[in-house]
N, C-alpha and C positions, 0 to 999 in steps of 0.2 A: 390768748382770746379768753375773754369772759365766759361763764356758763350762758349768761343772757344772750350775748351776741353771737355765740356759737347756735344757740337755739333758733335765734332770729333769722340766721342764714337758712336753716333748714325750714323755716315757715315759708320762706319765700319760693322754696322748690316744691310745696305741697302740691301743686296743680299735676306735676308728674306722678306723684303717688295716686292722685285721684283717677287716673287713666287705670291704674292696677285695680283699684278698689272696685271699678265698675264691674269686673268679670270675677267678683267673689259672690260667695253665698252670703244671703242676709242671715243675722242672727236667728237662732233657733227661738228665741222668745218672741210671742206674740203680744202687742199691747193690749191690754184690758180697758177698752174703751169706757167701762163703768167706772173706773176708779181713777181716771186721770184728773190732774188739777192744772191751773193755768191756761195759757193760751194755747191750745191744740190747733195745728193748721187745718184739721180735718173736722173741726166741731164748729157749730154755730153757737153764738152766745146772744142771750137776750139782756141787753145793756140797760142799766138804770142809772141811779144818782150816786154821787160820792164814791166812785170807783167800782160800781158793782157790775158784775157780769154772771148771769146763771147759765150754766152748759145746759143748753136745751136736752141734749141726749140723755145725760147721766145724772142731772139734777144737783151737780155740785155748785155751791155758791163760792164765787170768786172775788175778792175784794183787792184793788190797786190802790193804796193810799199814799200819795206822794208827801214826802216830808222835805220841805225845802224847795229851792229852784233847781233847775238843771244847770249844772256847770260845764261851760265850753273849754276844753283844752286844746284841740287842735282840729284841722279840717275834718277827721273823722271820729275823732274820741270827744265824747262828752258823757257826762254822768249825772245821775240824781238819785238820791235815796228814796225807794218806794218800799213800804212795807206791804207784803201781799198776804192774802189768806185764802185757804182752801178747805172747804168744809169735809172733804173726804178724809177724816181723821182715823177711821177704822180698817184695820187689816182683816178682809174676809176670807182670806185664802191660806190661813195657817195651816199645819200639819194636822192639828186635831180638831180644825174647824170651829174653834173657838176664837171669837173676834177680840183682836189685840188693838189697844190705842197706839198710834205712831203719828208721825208729822209734829213732833214737839220741838220746840227751838227756844232761844233765849228770849224770844217776843211773845212766848206763849203758845198753847196748844192750836195748831192750825196756822199760825202767823209765821212769817219768816222774813229776814232781811239779810242779804249776803251777796256777794260779788261773783259767785260761782263756786261749784264744788264737784269733784270727781270722786266716785265711790265705786268699789266692787261690791256688789250685792250678792250676799250669799244665803240661800235659803234651804231648808231642808223640805224636800217633796220626795214622798214615798221611801223615807228613810237614806235617802242621798241628798248630797249637795248639788243646787242648781245655782248658777251664777250668771251675772251679766256686768257690763262696765257701761257706766252712765254718767254723762255731764248734766248737773242741774243748775238750770239757769234761775236768776233771782226770782221768776215768778213761780218757781216750784216746778216747771215742766222738766220733765227727763228726757234726754236725748241719748239713745243707745249708740254705743260704738259695735260695729262688727268686728268679729274674729275670723281669722282664715282657716277653714275647714278643720275645726276643733273645738274643744268644750272650753267656754269662757272661764271656767274654773282652774284650768289648766293652761289656758293660752292666754297671752296679752292680746289687746286690738291690735289691728292693722295699723302699722306706722302710716301717718298721714291721710288715712282714709276719712271720708265725711262720716258723720252720724247718719243713722239710717232715714232720717229725714231730710238729709242734705244740707242742715242748716250750719253745720261747724264742721270744720276739719279737725282731727283728732291726734292727740298724744304724738307728737314728732319726734324730734332730735333725740331725747333721753328715753325714749320707749325701751329699748334694749336693755338698759340698766335696770328694767323692772322685772325681767325674766330672772327668776331663782331667788328674788329678795324674800326673805322670811319675815319681813315685819318688824324687826328690830334695828337698831341704829338710825343714822340718816335715811330719810326717804328719797328716793329718786324725785327729781323735778319733772313735772308733766307740763306739757304745753297744748294749749289748743287756739285755733284762730276761726274767725268768722268765714263763711263761705267766699266771700270777695276777697279775701286775704288782707283786709285792711287793718284789722284790729287782732291783737294776739294777748293771749291770757297766759300767765305764768302761776301755776299752782305749786307753792313750794313750802307749804304749811301742812303737816299731816297729823291726824288724830286717829290713834290706834283703838280698835275695839277687842276686848277681852272676852274669851269664851271659857265654857266648862272643858275645853279640849286639854289634852296632855300638855300642849305647849302653852295654853293660855291666850293664845292669840288667834283673831280671827284670819283665815288662811288668805294671804295675799300671794304667798309663794306660788309661782306658775311654772315651777320646774319638774313638776310630777303630779302624781293622781292626788286629788283634793278628798281626804277622808273625814274631814271635820263636819259635823251636822250640827249646826248651831241651834239653839232653841229659838221659840218665836220671839221672846223678849230680847235675846241677842241680836237676831236679825234685824228687829225694829229699833233698836238703840242704834245699831250701825247705819240704817237708813236715815237716821235723824241727825247723828252728829259724826259718824265716822268719815275718814277720806282726807283727800288733798283738798286744800282751800285755796282759793286765788290771792296771791300776793302782790302781784303787779299786772296792770293792763297798760298797752302801749300801742301807738301807732306802728305798724311793721315797718314802714318806710321812713318813719320820723321818730325814732326811739326817744328823743328829747320830749316828745309829748307822751306823758304817762300819768297813771294813778297807781300810787303804792298803798297797801292794805296791811297793817300790822295787827297782830293779835295778842291777847292778854298775857300768855304764857311766855312770850319772847322777852320778857323784862324779869323773870323769876317768880311771877306770880303761881299760885297753886295749880296743879296740872287740871283739875277739873273746871278751870275757866278757859281751857286751851281753845275751846271753839268760839269763844267771845272776841268780837272786833274790839280792839282798842283805839285806831284812829285810821284815818284815810287822808293822804297826803298828795297833793297833785303837783305837777312840774311847775305851775305858777305859784306855788307857795300856799295855797289854800289848805287848810286843815279841818277836818271834822273830827270830832272827840266823841267817844263812847264812854259813859260810866255804869258799872256794873253793880250788882249785889246778889245774895242768894236769899232764898227762903230758908228760914231757921224757926225751930221751935221758939214760943215766946220765953224771953229771958235769958236766951242762949246765943251763941254765935256759931254753933255748928251747922252746917248746912243740911237740909234733908238731902237723901240719897236715893237713887233707884235701885229697887231690891234685886241685884243681880250678884254674881259671886263676890264674896266678901274679901275686902283689902284692896280693891282697886280703887284708888281716889277720885280716877277721872269719871266715875259713875255718877257724880253728882249733878243729877239733871235739874236741879232747882236754881241754877245760876241763871241770872238774866239781865237784861240791859235797863237800865233805869231812866237814863238820860242821854240824848244826843245834842251837842253843841257845834254849830255850823256857821261859816261867815254868813253876815247879813249885808243886804244893800246899804250903801252910804254915799255920801256927795263926794267921792274920790275914786281913782283909779289903783290907789296903792294897795297892795296885798299884806295884810296885818299876819303875824306869826301867832296862830292860836296855841302853839306849844311854848311860848317864850314864858320864862320865869324870871321877876314876876310878869304877869300879863300886863300890856299896855293900858295905860289910864282909861284911853278912849277907845277901847277894843270894841267893834261892832260884830255882834253876834246874835243868833237866834237859837232859842233852845227849845226842845221837846222833852217832855216828861211823861214817864209811862208807870202806870199803876197795876199792879197784879194782886191776884190771890192764888195760894197753893191749896188746892182742894181736891178730894177724890172724885173719879169719875164712874159713873155706874156701867155696868156691863150692859152691852147691846144683848148678848146671849144670857138669859137669865135661868136657864133650864138648871134645876138643882138648888137654887136660891130660896130659902125660906121666905125672904121678902123681896120680891123682884125690885122693888123701889129702892132698897137697901142692899144694894149687892155690889159694893165698890170693887174696882179691879186696881186702880193705880193712881197715885197723886200726880197731879201736874201743876204748872203755873198756867194761869188763864189771864189774859189781858183784859183789864177792866175798863181802863181809860188812857186816852191820848190826850194831853193837855198842850195846845198848840202855842206858839210865841204870840205875845201880845201885839195888838195893832195900835195905830195911832189915835183910833176913834173908839177902841173897846178893850177891856181886859182880856185876859187868855181864854179863848175858845176851848171847847172840850168835846171831844167825841167819845161816847162810854158803849159798852158792850154788855149785854144780858146773856145769859145762858140756860134760859128756861124759867122756872117759877119765879114769881115777885111777891114777897121777898124770897130770895133764892134760898134753896134747900141744899142738904148735903146727903149723900154725893149728887153730883150733877146729873141729870137726866140721860143725856148721851154726849154732852161735851161740845155740841156745835153752838155757834153763834145764833140765838134765837131772836135778837133784837138789838138795832143800833139807835142810839139817841144821837142826831146829828148836831153840829155846832150851831146850826139855824134854829134849834129847839123842836124840830120835826123828828119822827122816828119811822123806822122801817122795821116790820116784824117777819120773820120767816117761820113756817111750820114744815116739818119734816115727816117723812114716812120711810118705808123701805119697799124695794123689790128684789126678787130673786131673777137671775138668769142662767145661763148653761152652765157655768163653773162656779157660781157662788150668789151673793146677795150684797146689795149695798144700800146705803143711806141716801136721800135724795129730797130736795126741796120740792113740795107739792103746792106751796101757796105763798106768796108774797103780799104784804099789806102795807101800805103808805099812808101816814099821818101827817097832818100840818103840826100835831101838837104831841108830846110825849106823854100827854095823859092816856093811861090804857082804855078810858072811856070815851075819846075823842072819835069823831067820824073818820072812816078809813076807806080807801079804794084798794081792791085786791086784783092780783092776777093769780090764775090757777094753772098748774101743769099736770096733765093726765098722760101718764106712760103706759104703753101696751101693757108692761109687766106689772103695774102696781097692784092689781088686784088677786091675778092669779100665777104671775110670774110669766116667764118666756122661754120656751126650750131653744131659743137662739142665743147668740154671743152677746146680744145687747137689744134694747127695745127696737121694734120696728116702725113704730109710729108713736108721735107725741102730740097732744093737742094742748095749745096754750090759749086761754081766754083771757084778754085784757080787761082793765078796768072799765072799758067802754063796752063791754059785752060783744067783741069781735074775736072770732076763731081764727088761730092759724094752725094749720096742719104740717107737720114735718114727719117725712117718711126716710127711713134708713135702711142701708144693708146690712144684712146680718146672716150668719150661718150656723148650722146646727151641728149635733155631735156627730163623731167619726164613723165610717162604715166600718167594716170587717178590717181586722189587723190593726197594727200598731204604727202610727204616723212617725217618720223619721224626725229626731230631734234636732240633727246636725244638719239636716237639709230639707226642711219640711216642703211639701208641695202646698203652694198658697192658691192653687187653682183646681182643686180635684173636687169641689163641690161641698167639702165638708170643713167644719172649724179646725184651726182658724183660716179665714180666705183673705186674700190681700185687700180687699175693699170693705172688710167688716166696719161697721160704724159711720161709713159715710154717707153724707145726706144726698139723697138723689132727686128729690122733690120737695118743694114748699107751696102750699095752697093758702093763699089769703083771702078771708070771708068777711062780708059785712053781716054781723048778726052771729047768732049761736045757734046750735041744735038743729032741729029739722027745718027750720025757716030761713037759715042763713042763705046767703048769696054769694058765688064764688066771684071774686074781683080779678084775681090775676093768679098765675102759676108760674114757678120758676123750676126748671128742670136742669140737672146737671148730668154730665157722664164725665168718668175719670180714667187717667191712664197712670201707669207705674212703671218702673225700670223692668226689663224682661231678664230671664234667665238665659244666658247665652248659649246654652245646650239645648234646652226644651223649648225656649222662645215663648214660655208661659210667665204670667204676671208674677213678680214677687212684691213683698211689703216694703220695698223700698222705694222713695222718691215719689209717693202718692201724690196726684195732683189732678187738679180740674182740667179736663181736656176740651169740653164745650159747655157752655150753659146759654140756656135761651128762656125767654119770658114771653109769655102769652097773656094779653090783657084782655079778659073776659068781659070786661065792662065797656069795652071799646071796638067791639065787632070781631073779639078773637083775633087782633092783629098780634103779630109775632116779632120779636127781636132777639138776635141771637149774637153771640160774639165766640170767637175762639181764642183764648188767651195763649200767649206764647208760653210752651213749657219747656222744661229741660229734658 
């Protein structure tokens, strides 16, 4: 029996493992609602145009930019390339409290495009290692795997258990081979499936991260006590590039419906390209090709590298994807081989080109800098333009990205996307600020401005975001309320749950109490009420209000709420402009 077929059989029996997982403790890590990216199930998003979603709670800018059509493979399996972006590019929880840049990728700072990744996060906290295991979906959202009554640094996730948000079944058949693996040689194959058990992901491409430790490897070994305490730079390098990458996606019950993903180092290319996709090929014969390059000093061919331990060639973080070529629509059902050499003379393809700059980014924390505006921390790729395929009626349209001042200065102010110039000629600008909360601080979007012209002097309409923590900070885990004022001058008030610092004593890290009244609580960051107004300020008029209550899985011993499987239990709407009539619904939960 082949490894894939053996693993497939195990995936079909994951429902039995799920029953076991329901009686286990959740992970000791609490999600920091102020730093999340992508589509979080408990967050409300203010949606805009051209793939824009602003997280109302934490002010993160999230973009989802489709590249080409969605390709259908089978009844359950389809895929589409989507370039995602998240503006939360600063790690504010480092050991020395100095913010560090992370969320780099082959598509530039904050951008990402992949088919899924699992990595073991290892961070130094209080002089010791703190770990977690996560499955990263293409939008950047991280789904954490629980471990059974132990430390994630020394214990593998529960075989077959769901992620803590119940969206994915985790690491099944080959998980036992991970125990005691020291990070060298062939990496074990990991598997994940969707919660409905229709789609399986196989992760059989591993990128190792090196550290200053005596072994030189980030600790994957789960057979003993973890003594490695990586630096902030090493932790973030692993978060950006390390771990297992998806190599195959298939329908669980129809394995002949699949998508295979190949990476650059699988054909002898240099090791520092190993995290770059080479091609994606599906069972119907369609192929998507990726071309790469790296940033290099003028007149040389040597790639720029990330300043970490010398001699590790895979630390060249300047490698990037410069072009994607995919099948295009045509007047025929025949599938063309995109990898054929020489290519067919009538090959129908669509090409996307990507332009970058490799530039320094200014520190967010500028204490001790002689010139706060010239205090560079690290050099990174930033995506400056996407050139789309030409259409029958127009040349190739372009979407471009700006990162602060125009003309741009070096180093970049803080590295986030400050302005998008759309293919239509219009522009969207973003203004950022910061706020502090119980355990750190974060950057946030405070204003969005939309203009029909890319001229910086053109008229625009703005939306503002005022969070509780913006001016003086908050003692809670997250802002308790947010006021959004749209371009028509109407307010929307969002109210959130949040908890504050621990009482006397030290909370349990292996089995925390999520219902003791102190941070973290099981419902931190959930939206409990939204109020919609006509007008703004003291003269505004309440139009309607939406109220939500929540439920989560309970601890089987104490019957207290846990942080697992958080869901809406009831939602009601009161229409204040229609005699205070109410409408309620009780969604079916798990």
